[in-house]
PDB file of N, CA, C and O in Angstrom:
ATOM      1  N   VAL A   1     -46.735 -52.049  34.160  1.00  0.00           N
ATOM      2  CA  VAL A   1     -46.435 -52.401  34.926  1.00  0.00           C
ATOM      3  C   VAL A   1     -46.250 -52.164  36.489  1.00  0.00           C
ATOM      4  O   VAL A   1     -45.107 -52.245  36.940  1.00  0.00           O
ATOM      5  N   LYS A   2     -47.179 -51.912  37.234  1.00  0.00           N
ATOM      6  CA  LYS A   2     -47.011 -51.946  38.690  1.00  0.00           C
ATOM      7  C   LYS A   2     -46.754 -52.937  39.516  1.00  0.00           C
ATOM      8  O   LYS A   2     -47.177 -54.086  39.392  1.00  0.00           O
ATOM      9  N   CYS A   3     -45.908 -52.436  40.566  1.00  0.00           N
ATOM     10  CA  CYS A   3     -45.091 -53.641  40.895  1.00  0.00           C
ATOM     11  C   CYS A   3     -44.784 -52.935  42.416  1.00  0.00           C
ATOM     12  O   CYS A   3     -44.422 -51.781  42.645  1.00  0.00           O
ATOM     13  N   GLU A   4     -45.080 -54.132  43.451  1.00  0.00           N
ATOM     14  CA  GLU A   4     -45.422 -53.583  44.743  1.00  0.00           C
ATOM     15  C   GLU A   4     -43.692 -54.104  45.069  1.00  0.00           C
ATOM     16  O   GLU A   4     -43.044 -54.893  44.382  1.00  0.00           O
ATOM     17  N   VAL A   5     -43.332 -53.538  46.057  1.00  0.00           N
ATOM     18  CA  VAL A   5     -42.124 -54.109  47.222  1.00  0.00           C
ATOM     19  C   VAL A   5     -42.600 -54.879  48.142  1.00  0.00           C
ATOM     20  O   VAL A   5     -43.508 -54.469  48.864  1.00  0.00           O
ATOM     21  N   VAL A   6     -42.110 -56.055  48.275  1.00  0.00           N
ATOM     22  CA  VAL A   6     -42.540 -56.925  49.669  1.00  0.00           C
ATOM     23  C   VAL A   6     -41.554 -57.182  51.019  1.00  0.00           C
ATOM     24  O   VAL A   6     -41.643 -57.769  52.097  1.00  0.00           O
ATOM     25  N   GLY A   7     -40.805 -56.574  50.465  1.00  0.00           N
ATOM     26  CA  GLY A   7     -39.140 -56.676  51.742  1.00  0.00           C
ATOM     27  C   GLY A   7     -38.629 -55.915  51.522  1.00  0.00           C
ATOM     28  O   GLY A   7     -38.689 -55.231  50.499  1.00  0.00           O
ATOM     29  N   GLY A   8     -37.673 -55.756  52.822  1.00  0.00           N
ATOM     30  CA  GLY A   8     -36.545 -54.452  53.182  1.00  0.00           C
ATOM     31  C   GLY A   8     -37.334 -53.246  53.525  1.00  0.00           C
ATOM     32  O   GLY A   8     -38.526 -53.161  53.818  1.00  0.00           O
ATOM     33  N   ASP A   9     -36.289 -52.195  53.413  1.00  0.00           N
ATOM     34  CA  ASP A   9     -36.833 -50.669  53.639  1.00  0.00           C
ATOM     35  C   ASP A   9     -38.088 -50.104  53.411  1.00  0.00           C
ATOM     36  O   ASP A   9     -39.011 -49.700  54.118  1.00  0.00           O
ATOM     37  N   GLU A  10     -37.792 -50.217  51.905  1.00  0.00           N
ATOM     38  CA  GLU A  10     -39.290 -49.863  50.869  1.00  0.00           C
ATOM     39  C   GLU A  10     -40.648 -51.050  51.108  1.00  0.00           C
ATOM     40  O   GLU A  10     -41.559 -50.784  50.324  1.00  0.00           O
ATOM     41  N   GLU A  11     -40.986 -52.364  52.072  1.00  0.00           N
ATOM     42  CA  GLU A  11     -41.467 -52.379  51.802  1.00  0.00           C
ATOM     43  C   GLU A  11     -42.882 -51.427  51.794  1.00  0.00           C
ATOM     44  O   GLU A  11     -42.998 -50.295  52.263  1.00  0.00           O
ATOM     45  N   GLY A  12     -44.265 -52.518  50.885  1.00  0.00           N
ATOM     46  CA  GLY A  12     -45.504 -51.608  50.626  1.00  0.00           C
ATOM     47  C   GLY A  12     -45.131 -50.737  50.024  1.00  0.00           C
ATOM     48  O   GLY A  12     -45.810 -51.065  49.051  1.00  0.00           O
ATOM     49  N   ARG A  13     -44.450 -49.531  49.558  1.00  0.00           N
ATOM     50  CA  ARG A  13     -44.104 -49.153  47.922  1.00  0.00           C
ATOM     51  C   ARG A  13     -44.354 -49.276  47.071  1.00  0.00           C
ATOM     52  O   ARG A  13     -43.567 -50.102  46.610  1.00  0.00           O
ATOM     53  N   ASN A  14     -45.213 -48.921  46.164  1.00  0.00           N
ATOM     54  CA  ASN A  14     -45.183 -49.323  44.746  1.00  0.00           C
ATOM     55  C   ASN A  14     -44.147 -48.534  43.742  1.00  0.00           C
ATOM     56  O   ASN A  14     -43.500 -47.495  43.879  1.00  0.00           O
ATOM     57  N   LEU A  15     -44.268 -49.440  42.722  1.00  0.00           N
ATOM     58  CA  LEU A  15     -43.480 -48.875  41.694  1.00  0.00           C
ATOM     59  C   LEU A  15     -44.065 -48.863  40.195  1.00  0.00           C
ATOM     60  O   LEU A  15     -45.037 -49.576  39.944  1.00  0.00           O
ATOM     61  N   LEU A  16     -43.635 -48.270  39.455  1.00  0.00           N
ATOM     62  CA  LEU A  16     -44.398 -48.056  37.714  1.00  0.00           C
ATOM     63  C   LEU A  16     -42.902 -48.653  36.960  1.00  0.00           C
ATOM     64  O   LEU A  16     -41.879 -48.012  36.720  1.00  0.00           O
ATOM     65  N   GLN A  17     -43.180 -50.017  36.712  1.00  0.00           N
ATOM     66  CA  GLN A  17     -42.151 -50.118  35.503  1.00  0.00           C
ATOM     67  C   GLN A  17     -42.320 -50.438  34.053  1.00  0.00           C
ATOM     68  O   GLN A  17     -42.444 -51.533  33.505  1.00  0.00           O
ATOM     69  N   ARG A  18     -42.291 -48.961  33.448  1.00  0.00           N
ATOM     70  CA  ARG A  18     -43.100 -48.988  31.986  1.00  0.00           C
ATOM     71  C   ARG A  18     -42.109 -50.069  30.974  1.00  0.00           C
ATOM     72  O   ARG A  18     -40.891 -50.055  30.795  1.00  0.00           O
ATOM     73  N   LEU A  19     -43.343 -51.131  30.322  1.00  0.00           N
ATOM     74  CA  LEU A  19     -42.571 -51.851  29.216  1.00  0.00           C
ATOM     75  C   LEU A  19     -42.840 -51.275  28.368  1.00  0.00           C
ATOM     76  O   LEU A  19     -43.575 -50.297  28.500  1.00  0.00           O
ATOM     77  N   THR A  20     -42.231 -51.748  26.864  1.00  0.00           N
ATOM     78  CA  THR A  20     -43.286 -51.860  25.836  1.00  0.00           C
ATOM     79  C   THR A  20     -43.288 -53.056  25.589  1.00  0.00           C
ATOM     80  O   THR A  20     -42.389 -53.719  26.107  1.00  0.00           O
ATOM     81  N   LEU A  21     -44.349 -53.790  24.667  1.00  0.00           N
ATOM     82  CA  LEU A  21     -44.886 -54.663  24.112  1.00  0.00           C
ATOM     83  C   LEU A  21     -44.457 -54.964  22.033  1.00  0.00           C
ATOM     84  O   LEU A  21     -44.733 -56.012  21.449  1.00  0.00           O
ATOM     85  N   ASP A  22     -43.787 -53.763  21.378  1.00  0.00           N
ATOM     86  CA  ASP A  22     -43.508 -53.457  20.184  1.00  0.00           C
ATOM     87  C   ASP A  22     -42.027 -54.130  20.325  1.00  0.00           C
ATOM     88  O   ASP A  22     -41.095 -53.789  21.054  1.00  0.00           O
ATOM     89  N   GLU A  23     -42.115 -55.124  19.452  1.00  0.00           N
ATOM     90  CA  GLU A  23     -40.662 -55.716  19.731  1.00  0.00           C
ATOM     91  C   GLU A  23     -39.930 -55.011  18.716  1.00  0.00           C
ATOM     92  O   GLU A  23     -38.793 -55.478  18.647  1.00  0.00           O
ATOM     93  N   ASN A  24     -40.143 -53.963  17.802  1.00  0.00           N
ATOM     94  CA  ASN A  24     -39.076 -53.170  17.163  1.00  0.00           C
ATOM     95  C   ASN A  24     -38.649 -51.654  17.974  1.00  0.00           C
ATOM     96  O   ASN A  24     -37.981 -50.753  17.467  1.00  0.00           O
ATOM     97  N   ASN A  25     -38.966 -51.661  18.723  1.00  0.00           N
ATOM     98  CA  ASN A  25     -39.115 -50.881  19.835  1.00  0.00           C
ATOM     99  C   ASN A  25     -37.458 -50.522  20.190  1.00  0.00           C
ATOM    100  O   ASN A  25     -36.713 -51.499  20.116  1.00  0.00           O
ATOM    101  N   LYS A  26     -37.041 -49.667  20.437  1.00  0.00           N
ATOM    102  CA  LYS A  26     -35.002 -49.858  20.995  1.00  0.00           C
ATOM    103  C   LYS A  26     -35.092 -50.622  22.663  1.00  0.00           C
ATOM    104  O   LYS A  26     -34.258 -51.330  23.225  1.00  0.00           O
ATOM    105  N   GLY A  27     -36.520 -50.121  23.163  1.00  0.00           N
ATOM    106  CA  GLY A  27     -36.675 -50.406  24.654  1.00  0.00           C
ATOM    107  C   GLY A  27     -37.278 -51.385  25.213  1.00  0.00           C
ATOM    108  O   GLY A  27     -37.774 -51.609  26.317  1.00  0.00           O
ATOM    109  N   PHE A  28     -37.081 -52.175  23.806  1.00  0.00           N
ATOM    110  CA  PHE A  28     -37.925 -53.895  24.169  1.00  0.00           C
ATOM    111  C   PHE A  28     -37.394 -54.977  25.208  1.00  0.00           C
ATOM    112  O   PHE A  28     -37.944 -55.922  25.774  1.00  0.00           O
ATOM    113  N   PHE A  29     -35.797 -54.335  25.234  1.00  0.00           N
ATOM    114  CA  PHE A  29     -34.510 -55.096  25.852  1.00  0.00           C
ATOM    115  C   PHE A  29     -35.414 -54.847  27.281  1.00  0.00           C
ATOM    116  O   PHE A  29     -35.775 -55.897  27.813  1.00  0.00           O
ATOM    117  N   ALA A  30     -35.784 -53.703  27.903  1.00  0.00           N
ATOM    118  CA  ALA A  30     -36.258 -53.645  29.292  1.00  0.00           C
ATOM    119  C   ALA A  30     -37.434 -55.238  29.342  1.00  0.00           C
ATOM    120  O   ALA A  30     -37.187 -56.387  29.708  1.00  0.00           O
ATOM    121  N   THR A  31     -38.642 -54.639  28.825  1.00  0.00           N
ATOM    122  CA  THR A  31     -39.455 -56.108  28.688  1.00  0.00           C
ATOM    123  C   THR A  31     -38.776 -57.323  28.334  1.00  0.00           C
ATOM    124  O   THR A  31     -39.560 -58.267  28.234  1.00  0.00           O
ATOM    125  N   ARG A  32     -37.988 -57.509  28.189  1.00  0.00           N
ATOM    126  CA  ARG A  32     -37.301 -58.878  28.440  1.00  0.00           C
ATOM    127  C   ARG A  32     -36.833 -59.445  29.052  1.00  0.00           C
ATOM    128  O   ARG A  32     -36.828 -60.675  29.090  1.00  0.00           O
ATOM    129  N   LEU A  33     -35.939 -58.193  30.163  1.00  0.00           N
ATOM    130  CA  LEU A  33     -35.731 -58.450  31.367  1.00  0.00           C
ATOM    131  C   LEU A  33     -37.106 -58.997  32.314  1.00  0.00           C
ATOM    132  O   LEU A  33     -37.135 -60.095  32.870  1.00  0.00           O
ATOM    133  N   PHE A  34     -37.989 -58.189  32.349  1.00  0.00           N
ATOM    134  CA  PHE A  34     -39.139 -58.481  32.451  1.00  0.00           C
ATOM    135  C   PHE A  34     -39.942 -60.025  32.604  1.00  0.00           C
ATOM    136  O   PHE A  34     -40.229 -60.652  33.624  1.00  0.00           O
ATOM    137  N   LEU A  35     -40.128 -60.288  31.431  1.00  0.00           N
ATOM    138  CA  LEU A  35     -40.206 -61.976  31.114  1.00  0.00           C
ATOM    139  C   LEU A  35     -39.664 -62.627  31.651  1.00  0.00           C
ATOM    140  O   LEU A  35     -40.167 -63.439  32.428  1.00  0.00           O
ATOM    141  N   LYS A  36     -38.092 -62.470  31.366  1.00  0.00           N
ATOM    142  CA  LYS A  36     -37.018 -63.476  31.871  1.00  0.00           C
ATOM    143  C   LYS A  36     -37.415 -63.760  33.895  1.00  0.00           C
ATOM    144  O   LYS A  36     -37.477 -64.786  34.572  1.00  0.00           O
ATOM    145  N   ALA A  37     -37.593 -62.296  34.228  1.00  0.00           N
ATOM    146  CA  ALA A  37     -37.382 -62.017  36.139  1.00  0.00           C
ATOM    147  C   ALA A  37     -39.077 -63.031  36.090  1.00  0.00           C
ATOM    148  O   ALA A  37     -38.880 -64.026  36.788  1.00  0.00           O
ATOM    149  N   ILE A  38     -39.906 -63.048  35.768  1.00  0.00           N
ATOM    150  CA  ILE A  38     -41.224 -63.558  35.852  1.00  0.00           C
ATOM    151  C   ILE A  38     -41.459 -65.095  35.174  1.00  0.00           C
ATOM    152  O   ILE A  38     -42.537 -65.687  35.239  1.00  0.00           O
ATOM    153  N   GLY A  39     -40.528 -65.504  34.667  1.00  0.00           N
ATOM    154  CA  GLY A  39     -40.532 -66.649  34.029  1.00  0.00           C
ATOM    155  C   GLY A  39     -41.183 -67.121  33.330  1.00  0.00           C
ATOM    156  O   GLY A  39     -41.622 -68.270  33.384  1.00  0.00           O
ATOM    157  N   GLN A  40     -41.417 -66.106  32.329  1.00  0.00           N
ATOM    158  CA  GLN A  40     -42.172 -66.299  30.874  1.00  0.00           C
ATOM    159  C   GLN A  40     -41.205 -66.692  30.164  1.00  0.00           C
ATOM    160  O   GLN A  40     -40.144 -67.096  30.639  1.00  0.00           O
ATOM    161  N   ASP A  41     -41.552 -66.591  28.556  1.00  0.00           N
ATOM    162  CA  ASP A  41     -40.590 -66.961  27.114  1.00  0.00           C
ATOM    163  C   ASP A  41     -40.124 -65.528  27.222  1.00  0.00           C
ATOM    164  O   ASP A  41     -40.799 -64.617  27.701  1.00  0.00           O
ATOM    165  N   TYR A  42     -38.682 -65.399  26.641  1.00  0.00           N
ATOM    166  CA  TYR A  42     -38.411 -64.280  26.449  1.00  0.00           C
ATOM    167  C   TYR A  42     -37.295 -63.994  25.287  1.00  0.00           C
ATOM    168  O   TYR A  42     -36.731 -62.904  25.195  1.00  0.00           O
ATOM    169  N   LYS A  43     -37.085 -64.894  24.567  1.00  0.00           N
ATOM    170  CA  LYS A  43     -36.032 -65.238  23.858  1.00  0.00           C
ATOM    171  C   LYS A  43     -37.334 -65.284  22.213  1.00  0.00           C
ATOM    172  O   LYS A  43     -38.529 -65.576  22.179  1.00  0.00           O
ATOM    173  N   GLY A  44     -36.677 -64.990  21.445  1.00  0.00           N
ATOM    174  CA  GLY A  44     -37.182 -65.730  19.827  1.00  0.00           C
ATOM    175  C   GLY A  44     -37.856 -63.793  19.238  1.00  0.00           C
ATOM    176  O   GLY A  44     -37.948 -62.843  20.016  1.00  0.00           O
ATOM    177  N   LYS A  45     -38.173 -63.758  17.857  1.00  0.00           N
ATOM    178  CA  LYS A  45     -39.037 -63.077  17.636  1.00  0.00           C
ATOM    179  C   LYS A  45     -40.732 -63.564  17.624  1.00  0.00           C
ATOM    180  O   LYS A  45     -41.051 -64.742  17.784  1.00  0.00           O
ATOM    181  N   GLY A  46     -41.565 -62.646  17.445  1.00  0.00           N
ATOM    182  CA  GLY A  46     -42.968 -62.905  17.881  1.00  0.00           C
ATOM    183  C   GLY A  46     -43.644 -63.996  19.289  1.00  0.00           C
ATOM    184  O   GLY A  46     -44.610 -64.750  19.401  1.00  0.00           O
ATOM    185  N   LEU A  47     -42.690 -63.619  20.045  1.00  0.00           N
ATOM    186  CA  LEU A  47     -43.432 -63.842  21.506  1.00  0.00           C
ATOM    187  C   LEU A  47     -45.108 -63.411  21.635  1.00  0.00           C
ATOM    188  O   LEU A  47     -45.708 -62.462  21.131  1.00  0.00           O
ATOM    189  N   THR A  48     -45.586 -64.505  22.516  1.00  0.00           N
ATOM    190  CA  THR A  48     -47.090 -64.291  22.525  1.00  0.00           C
ATOM    191  C   THR A  48     -46.364 -63.678  24.252  1.00  0.00           C
ATOM    192  O   THR A  48     -45.704 -64.276  25.102  1.00  0.00           O
ATOM    193  N   ILE A  49     -46.899 -62.212  24.177  1.00  0.00           N
ATOM    194  CA  ILE A  49     -47.305 -61.782  25.944  1.00  0.00           C
ATOM    195  C   ILE A  49     -48.458 -61.838  26.367  1.00  0.00           C
ATOM    196  O   ILE A  49     -49.318 -61.137  25.834  1.00  0.00           O
ATOM    197  N   ASP A  50     -48.774 -62.692  27.441  1.00  0.00           N
ATOM    198  CA  ASP A  50     -49.813 -62.469  28.209  1.00  0.00           C
ATOM    199  C   ASP A  50     -50.226 -61.822  29.623  1.00  0.00           C
ATOM    200  O   ASP A  50     -50.440 -62.298  30.738  1.00  0.00           O
ATOM    201  N   SER A  51     -50.240 -60.497  29.067  1.00  0.00           N
ATOM    202  CA  SER A  51     -49.575 -59.658  30.305  1.00  0.00           C
ATOM    203  C   SER A  51     -50.861 -60.264  31.879  1.00  0.00           C
ATOM    204  O   SER A  51     -50.598 -59.860  33.012  1.00  0.00           O
ATOM    205  N   ASP A  52     -52.254 -61.297  31.618  1.00  0.00           N
ATOM    206  CA  ASP A  52     -52.707 -61.458  32.536  1.00  0.00           C
ATOM    207  C   ASP A  52     -51.731 -62.746  33.402  1.00  0.00           C
ATOM    208  O   ASP A  52     -51.672 -63.189  34.549  1.00  0.00           O
ATOM    209  N   PHE A  53     -51.338 -62.894  32.635  1.00  0.00           N
ATOM    210  CA  PHE A  53     -50.284 -64.216  33.938  1.00  0.00           C
ATOM    211  C   PHE A  53     -49.134 -62.845  34.519  1.00  0.00           C
ATOM    212  O   PHE A  53     -48.382 -63.445  35.286  1.00  0.00           O
ATOM    213  N   TRP A  54     -48.825 -61.805  34.502  1.00  0.00           N
ATOM    214  CA  TRP A  54     -48.220 -61.071  35.624  1.00  0.00           C
ATOM    215  C   TRP A  54     -48.625 -60.957  36.923  1.00  0.00           C
ATOM    216  O   TRP A  54     -47.808 -60.644  37.790  1.00  0.00           O
ATOM    217  N   THR A  55     -49.919 -61.194  37.214  1.00  0.00           N
ATOM    218  CA  THR A  55     -50.908 -60.422  38.587  1.00  0.00           C
ATOM    219  C   THR A  55     -50.422 -61.503  39.210  1.00  0.00           C
ATOM    220  O   THR A  55     -50.760 -62.658  38.952  1.00  0.00           O
ATOM    221  N   GLY A  56     -49.351 -61.054  40.323  1.00  0.00           N
ATOM    222  CA  GLY A  56     -48.834 -62.049  41.612  1.00  0.00           C
ATOM    223  C   GLY A  56     -47.784 -62.474  41.542  1.00  0.00           C
ATOM    224  O   GLY A  56     -47.284 -63.062  42.500  1.00  0.00           O
ATOM    225  N   CYS A  57     -46.992 -62.259  40.113  1.00  0.00           N
ATOM    226  CA  CYS A  57     -45.772 -63.125  39.966  1.00  0.00           C
ATOM    227  C   CYS A  57     -44.899 -62.283  40.979  1.00  0.00           C
ATOM    228  O   CYS A  57     -45.470 -61.329  41.507  1.00  0.00           O
ATOM    229  N   GLN A  58     -43.631 -62.515  41.297  1.00  0.00           N
ATOM    230  CA  GLN A  58     -43.072 -62.186  42.527  1.00  0.00           C
ATOM    231  C   GLN A  58     -41.508 -62.482  41.768  1.00  0.00           C
ATOM    232  O   GLN A  58     -41.258 -63.559  41.227  1.00  0.00           O
ATOM    233  N   PHE A  59     -40.381 -61.168  41.844  1.00  0.00           N
ATOM    234  CA  PHE A  59     -39.341 -61.244  41.088  1.00  0.00           C
ATOM    235  C   PHE A  59     -38.127 -60.894  42.219  1.00  0.00           C
ATOM    236  O   PHE A  59     -38.500 -61.325  43.310  1.00  0.00           O
ATOM    237  N   TYR A  60     -37.080 -60.390  42.291  1.00  0.00           N
ATOM    238  CA  TYR A  60     -35.884 -60.215  43.169  1.00  0.00           C
ATOM    239  C   TYR A  60     -35.210 -58.580  41.796  1.00  0.00           C
ATOM    240  O   TYR A  60     -35.084 -58.565  40.572  1.00  0.00           O
ATOM    241  N   ALA A  61     -35.010 -57.712  42.668  1.00  0.00           N
ATOM    242  CA  ALA A  61     -34.375 -56.438  41.534  1.00  0.00           C
ATOM    243  C   ALA A  61     -33.866 -55.920  42.482  1.00  0.00           C
ATOM    244  O   ALA A  61     -34.089 -56.487  43.551  1.00  0.00           O
ATOM    245  N   THR A  62     -33.153 -54.895  42.514  1.00  0.00           N
ATOM    246  CA  THR A  62     -32.361 -54.058  42.951  1.00  0.00           C
ATOM    247  C   THR A  62     -33.152 -52.843  42.483  1.00  0.00           C
ATOM    248  O   THR A  62     -33.468 -52.661  41.307  1.00  0.00           O
ATOM    249  N   VAL A  63     -33.421 -52.098  43.403  1.00  0.00           N
ATOM    250  CA  VAL A  63     -34.421 -50.349  42.688  1.00  0.00           C
ATOM    251  C   VAL A  63     -33.629 -49.777  43.153  1.00  0.00           C
ATOM    252  O   VAL A  63     -33.040 -50.120  44.178  1.00  0.00           O
ATOM    253  N   VAL A  64     -33.445 -48.874  42.582  1.00  0.00           N
ATOM    254  CA  VAL A  64     -32.670 -47.740  42.561  1.00  0.00           C
ATOM    255  C   VAL A  64     -33.605 -46.248  42.674  1.00  0.00           C
ATOM    256  O   VAL A  64     -34.564 -46.036  41.931  1.00  0.00           O
ATOM    257  N   HIS A  65     -33.156 -45.311  43.697  1.00  0.00           N
ATOM    258  CA  HIS A  65     -33.964 -43.875  43.252  1.00  0.00           C
ATOM    259  C   HIS A  65     -32.740 -43.087  42.654  1.00  0.00           C
ATOM    260  O   HIS A  65     -31.525 -43.274  42.716  1.00  0.00           O
ATOM    261  N   ASN A  66     -33.719 -41.901  41.901  1.00  0.00           N
ATOM    262  CA  ASN A  66     -32.745 -40.957  41.589  1.00  0.00           C
ATOM    263  C   ASN A  66     -33.023 -39.791  42.449  1.00  0.00           C
ATOM    264  O   ASN A  66     -32.078 -39.005  42.518  1.00  0.00           O
ATOM    265  N   GLY A  67     -34.083 -39.476  43.127  1.00  0.00           N
ATOM    266  CA  GLY A  67     -34.321 -38.070  43.795  1.00  0.00           C
ATOM    267  C   GLY A  67     -35.262 -37.873  43.567  1.00  0.00           C
ATOM    268  O   GLY A  67     -35.466 -36.731  43.979  1.00  0.00           O
ATOM    269  N   LYS A  68     -36.212 -38.288  43.080  1.00  0.00           N
ATOM    270  CA  LYS A  68     -37.689 -38.042  42.550  1.00  0.00           C
ATOM    271  C   LYS A  68     -37.739 -39.677  42.211  1.00  0.00           C
ATOM    272  O   LYS A  68     -37.560 -40.453  43.149  1.00  0.00           O
ATOM    273  N   TYR A  69     -37.893 -40.010  41.359  1.00  0.00           N
ATOM    274  CA  TYR A  69     -38.855 -41.234  40.980  1.00  0.00           C
ATOM    275  C   TYR A  69     -37.852 -43.051  41.282  1.00  0.00           C
ATOM    276  O   TYR A  69     -36.815 -42.962  41.938  1.00  0.00           O
ATOM    277  N   ALA A  70     -38.151 -44.059  40.922  1.00  0.00           N
ATOM    278  CA  ALA A  70     -37.510 -45.103  41.755  1.00  0.00           C
ATOM    279  C   ALA A  70     -37.689 -45.931  40.282  1.00  0.00           C
ATOM    280  O   ALA A  70     -38.580 -45.667  39.475  1.00  0.00           O
ATOM    281  N   ASN A  71     -36.331 -47.326  40.036  1.00  0.00           N
ATOM    282  CA  ASN A  71     -35.932 -47.972  38.836  1.00  0.00           C
ATOM    283  C   ASN A  71     -35.689 -48.783  39.134  1.00  0.00           C
ATOM    284  O   ASN A  71     -34.789 -48.788  39.974  1.00  0.00           O
ATOM    285  N   ILE A  72     -36.342 -50.256  38.657  1.00  0.00           N
ATOM    286  CA  ILE A  72     -35.446 -51.161  38.587  1.00  0.00           C
ATOM    287  C   ILE A  72     -34.005 -51.294  37.995  1.00  0.00           C
ATOM    288  O   ILE A  72     -33.944 -51.550  36.792  1.00  0.00           O
ATOM    289  N   SER A  73     -33.068 -51.180  38.552  1.00  0.00           N
ATOM    290  CA  SER A  73     -31.541 -51.147  37.844  1.00  0.00           C
ATOM    291  C   SER A  73     -31.030 -52.726  37.394  1.00  0.00           C
ATOM    292  O   SER A  73     -30.246 -52.943  36.471  1.00  0.00           O
ATOM    293  N   GLU A  74     -31.475 -53.468  38.009  1.00  0.00           N
ATOM    294  CA  GLU A  74     -31.227 -54.954  37.585  1.00  0.00           C
ATOM    295  C   GLU A  74     -31.924 -55.796  38.227  1.00  0.00           C
ATOM    296  O   GLU A  74     -32.602 -55.434  39.189  1.00  0.00           O
ATOM    297  N   TYR A  75     -31.886 -56.984  37.840  1.00  0.00           N
ATOM    298  CA  TYR A  75     -33.131 -58.169  38.285  1.00  0.00           C
ATOM    299  C   TYR A  75     -31.583 -59.270  38.497  1.00  0.00           C
ATOM    300  O   TYR A  75     -30.484 -59.282  37.943  1.00  0.00           O
ATOM    301  N   ASN A  76     -32.193 -60.059  39.530  1.00  0.00           N
ATOM    302  CA  ASN A  76     -31.800 -60.865  40.566  1.00  0.00           C
ATOM    303  C   ASN A  76     -32.231 -62.632  39.684  1.00  0.00           C
ATOM    304  O   ASN A  76     -32.571 -63.559  40.418  1.00  0.00           O
ATOM    305  N   PHE A  77     -32.160 -62.823  38.343  1.00  0.00           N
ATOM    306  CA  PHE A  77     -32.225 -63.881  37.866  1.00  0.00           C
ATOM    307  C   PHE A  77     -32.237 -65.215  38.953  1.00  0.00           C
ATOM    308  O   PHE A  77     -33.122 -66.067  38.870  1.00  0.00           O
ATOM    309  N   GLU A  78     -31.070 -65.294  40.052  1.00  0.00           N
ATOM    310  CA  GLU A  78     -30.580 -66.337  40.488  1.00  0.00           C
ATOM    311  C   GLU A  78     -31.957 -66.711  41.422  1.00  0.00           C
ATOM    312  O   GLU A  78     -32.505 -67.804  41.564  1.00  0.00           O
ATOM    313  N   LYS A  79     -32.343 -65.229  42.069  1.00  0.00           N
ATOM    314  CA  LYS A  79     -33.155 -65.998  43.031  1.00  0.00           C
ATOM    315  C   LYS A  79     -34.888 -65.615  42.694  1.00  0.00           C
ATOM    316  O   LYS A  79     -35.905 -65.873  43.339  1.00  0.00           O
ATOM    317  N   SER A  80     -34.712 -65.018  41.621  1.00  0.00           N
ATOM    318  CA  SER A  80     -36.482 -64.773  41.411  1.00  0.00           C
ATOM    319  C   SER A  80     -36.636 -66.130  41.029  1.00  0.00           C
ATOM    320  O   SER A  80     -35.747 -66.844  40.564  1.00  0.00           O
ATOM    321  N   LYS A  81     -38.372 -66.595  41.356  1.00  0.00           N
ATOM    322  CA  LYS A  81     -38.767 -67.879  40.523  1.00  0.00           C
ATOM    323  C   LYS A  81     -40.316 -67.504  40.622  1.00  0.00           C
ATOM    324  O   LYS A  81     -40.576 -66.311  40.781  1.00  0.00           O
ATOM    325  N   ILE A  82     -41.263 -68.327  40.549  1.00  0.00           N
ATOM    326  CA  ILE A  82     -42.485 -68.375  40.212  1.00  0.00           C
ATOM    327  C   ILE A  82     -43.107 -69.346  41.627  1.00  0.00           C
ATOM    328  O   ILE A  82     -43.043 -70.535  41.942  1.00  0.00           O
ATOM    329  N   LEU A  83     -43.793 -67.948  42.305  1.00  0.00           N
ATOM    330  CA  LEU A  83     -44.691 -68.136  42.840  1.00  0.00           C
ATOM    331  C   LEU A  83     -46.445 -69.131  42.642  1.00  0.00           C
ATOM    332  O   LEU A  83     -47.279 -69.100  43.547  1.00  0.00           O
TER     333      LEU A  83
END
Protein backbone atom coordinates (compact mmCIF):
# COMPACT_ATOMS: atom_id res chain seq x y z
CA VAL A 1 0.00 0.00 0.00
CA LYS A 2 1.42 3.36 -0.93
CA CYS A 3 0.52 5.89 1.75
CA GLU A 4 0.96 9.65 1.68
CA VAL A 5 1.55 11.65 4.84
CA VAL A 6 -1.04 14.45 5.01
CA GLY A 7 0.03 16.21 8.21
CA GLY A 8 2.94 17.01 10.45
CA ASP A 9 6.61 17.49 9.64
CA GLU A 10 6.59 14.70 7.03
CA GLU A 11 3.61 16.07 5.06
CA GLY A 12 3.71 15.15 1.38
CA ARG A 13 6.13 12.26 1.82
CA ASN A 14 5.22 8.72 0.77
CA LEU A 15 5.40 5.50 2.74
CA LEU A 16 5.20 1.97 1.36
CA GLN A 17 3.37 -0.33 3.79
CA ARG A 18 3.79 -3.97 2.80
CA LEU A 19 0.82 -6.23 3.52
CA THR A 20 -0.05 -9.83 2.73
CA LEU A 21 -3.43 -11.03 1.52
CA ASP A 22 -2.69 -14.61 2.59
CA GLU A 23 -4.49 -15.26 5.90
CA ASN A 24 -2.11 -18.15 6.61
CA ASN A 25 0.98 -15.92 6.39
CA LYS A 26 2.43 -14.99 9.79
CA GLY A 27 2.53 -11.34 8.68
CA PHE A 28 -1.25 -11.18 8.18
CA PHE A 29 -1.61 -9.49 11.57
CA ALA A 30 -0.27 -6.28 9.92
CA THR A 31 -3.00 -6.53 7.28
CA ARG A 32 -5.64 -6.89 10.01
CA LEU A 33 -4.35 -3.75 11.73
CA PHE A 34 -4.45 -1.82 8.46
CA LEU A 35 -8.00 -3.02 7.69
CA LYS A 36 -9.14 -2.00 11.17
CA ALA A 37 -7.55 1.45 10.75
CA ILE A 38 -9.46 2.13 7.52
CA GLY A 39 -12.76 0.75 8.81
CA GLN A 40 -12.95 -2.53 6.89
CA ASP A 41 -13.79 -5.94 8.36
CA TYR A 42 -10.67 -7.42 9.91
CA LYS A 43 -11.91 -10.25 12.13
CA GLY A 44 -12.55 -13.89 11.31
CA LYS A 45 -11.44 -16.32 8.66
CA GLY A 46 -12.20 -15.92 4.97
CA LEU A 47 -12.28 -12.15 4.85
CA THR A 48 -13.33 -10.53 1.61
CA ILE A 49 -10.71 -7.89 0.95
CA ASP A 50 -11.47 -5.22 -1.64
CA SER A 51 -8.30 -3.20 -2.22
CA ASP A 52 -10.25 -0.79 -4.48
CA PHE A 53 -11.85 0.52 -1.27
CA TRP A 54 -8.43 1.55 0.07
CA THR A 55 -7.97 4.47 -2.35
CA GLY A 56 -8.51 7.75 -0.55
CA CYS A 57 -8.83 6.23 2.93
CA GLN A 58 -7.19 8.11 5.76
CA PHE A 59 -5.99 6.89 9.13
CA TYR A 60 -3.80 8.04 11.99
CA ALA A 61 -0.54 6.26 12.75
CA THR A 62 2.88 6.79 14.24
CA VAL A 63 5.67 6.51 11.69
CA VAL A 64 9.25 5.79 12.76
CA HIS A 65 12.44 6.02 10.73
CA ASN A 66 15.30 3.57 11.17
CA GLY A 67 17.76 5.69 9.22
CA LYS A 68 16.96 4.08 5.87
CA TYR A 69 13.25 3.24 5.88
CA ALA A 70 10.08 4.55 7.48
CA ASN A 71 7.50 2.17 8.91
CA ILE A 72 4.18 2.41 10.68
CA SER A 73 4.89 1.50 14.28
CA GLU A 74 1.42 2.05 15.71
CA TYR A 75 -2.09 2.87 14.50
CA ASN A 76 -4.32 5.26 16.43
CA PHE A 77 -7.73 3.60 16.09
CA GLU A 78 -9.51 6.21 18.23
CA LYS A 79 -8.62 9.02 15.83
CA SER A 80 -8.90 7.05 12.57
CA LYS A 81 -12.08 7.47 10.61
CA ILE A 82 -13.46 6.92 7.16
CA LEU A 83 -13.76 10.11 5.11
